Every structure is written in structure tokens, then in C-alpha cells.
N, C-alpha and C positions, 0 to 999 in steps of 0.2 A: 504494500501499499504507500502512498506517496502523500508527504504530509508538505504543509505551504505554510511558511515563515511571513504571519500579517502583520500590519501596525492597523489598529482602529482606535476611535473615541468612542467611547461607552460610556454615555451619561457624563460625556463634560471630562471623564477623564482617561487620558491617552493608555492605550495597552498592548502588548507585544505580545502575539503568540505563535504556536505552531499549532497547527491543526491537519487533521486527516481529510486526504481530499474529500471522502463522502460525509463529512461531520456540515448539518444545518448549522445554520446561525441561531437556529431557536436552541439547538443542541448545545451551541457553543457558550450560549449567553445562559442558559440552564446548570450545564453540567462543569463546564470550564470557570464559569464568573459567578457561579451562584445568583443568578439574578431569576429568580422563580416564578417574579410577576409573569411573566409571558408563560403561558399555557400551553400545552398540547392537547389540541381537544382532538384534531381529525388525522391531523399529518398528511392531507392532502390538499390545502389550499383551500377549502370549504366553510369552514367555521369562523375564522376572523380571530379566535380567543390569542393565536399566536403572532398578532400585528402587533411590529415596532416600527419608528419611522428609521427609514434606512436614507441617510443625506436630503433628511426634512419629507421623505413622500412615503404614505403607510404600505408595506409588504404584509403579507404571510411569512414569516421566518422560517416558517417548516418548508417552503421550497427555493429557499434561496441557501446555497452552498457559505460556508463558511470563507472556505479560501476565495470566494468572488468580492468581498468585502474589505479587501486591503486596502487602504486608506480612507474607508467610509467612516461616517459620522454615523452614529446609531444612539437612538434615545429609545426607553425600555419605559413603561410605566412607571419604575424606579425613578427616572429621572427625570418625571414629569414637575416634583415637588423641588423648588429651590430655596434654601437659605430657609429649612424648616416651615416654609410657607406651602400649602397644598395650591397646585395651579387652578385656576378657577375652573375648570372643567369636575378635577375631582370634587372641589368646593360643591360646585353646584349640582353635580350626582349625588352628593349626600342629601344636600337641603330637600331637592325636589322629592326622592325615594326611591332612586333608579337602580337599587339595586336589592337583588334578593338573594340568591347563591353565589353571586359574586363570579362564576367562574369565567363569564363571559366580558366582566368588567377592566381588565386590561386591555384588552384589545379594542373594546369599546371608546374608553377613554382616548387612546391613542390616534384612533380615528376619528373621533371629536378635535384632538387638538389639530391634527393635520386640516383638517375642514378649514377652522378659527383662524389658523395661520394664514390660509387663502384667502379665506372669504372672510372677515370679524362679523358679516353682518348675515347669514344663511337667511333664507327663506324656511319652511318647514319642507319644502320639496327638497330642495338641498340638501338638508341634514338628513332625512330619508336616503338619498341618493348615497350621500357619504358614508351611511352606515349600512347600505345593503350587504356587505360585504361580511357583518359580523352578526351571525347566529345569538339571539337569547330564546333560551326556553322558559324563562318563568316572569320575565315582568310584561309582555306584553308592545314595550316599547313607547308608550306614551310617555310614562314619566322620563323615558332615555330622551325623547324628543324635547323635553320640557326642561330638561336639565341644561340642554345645549344652547336651549335659546336663553335661559337664562346667564349661563357662562358668556355668551356672546355679551350679554348686557353688563357684566361686571368687567372690571380694572384688566385691561391686554396682560398679557403673561406668555410670551413667545418662546419655545423652546425648539 
């Protein structure tokens, strides 16, 4: 098996790693860096539980090889809060009661943050479209959508 030396920035911290060719970004985050907020839901890019920001764009980390991330900037759910201050999407999701079991929550938070980074005042339709790749079996999405609207009204906190 081949190995690759990569340099990445994860949650604002530089990391230098050696990763096997077949290791996914999700595996690297969870197993090598102990960032377990990124969830393994389906391993097929269908559920969105493993969503992270890769160079500012939301991606299913189960579908990206770690070796492809050399030089990348990666933000996981652990990287949303800064200086012990929750990101507005985190705070709003709590306030709106948009969390039940919580398994999908990290991916929803990351997708919401990505949306608000590119569009600080999204419509409900734009919110729904941004979250289309994030499956939630508990909430029915109403409170999740409300929380993204609420976060859009809060003080910006770009990641």
C-alpha cells in the first residue's frame, strides 16, 4: 500500500500527516485527529452526516481521499466555535430546538455555515436546497430551517 505525506490546516491548526492511499478524509479526521464530530452515517455520500468544509465548500468527507487534501483548509463541526463562542448556526440551532438525536447535526451545521458564508440572507427555498444532502430522521426539518433563518439574523461569524 502506498502512503502520502500531506500538509493540511484543520480547524485553523496546521497538521502534517502520512496517510495511506485508501484513507478517506472522514477516517483521517476521526481516527488520526480524534475529531469525532464528523459522523460516519452511510459511507456512500448519501446522508451528509460526514459533511465538512474543504477549502470553504461543503463536501461529504466519506467520499474524499485524505491524500487529495494536501494543502487544503478543512473545517469540521469542532472548528465552528471560536474563542469559546458558539457559531451563530450552533447557537440558533439550540435556540430553535432543531436537534433531537444529534447524529445529523454536525453535517447540518457545516452545510448551514457554508450557505451563510456565501449568502448571508437566504430565502427558505435556498436554505432547503443547501440542506438537501443532509438527511435527518428525527426533526422533520422545520426547526432546522427556522434555526438557519435565525442564524442569518445574528452577528456574522464566518469560518
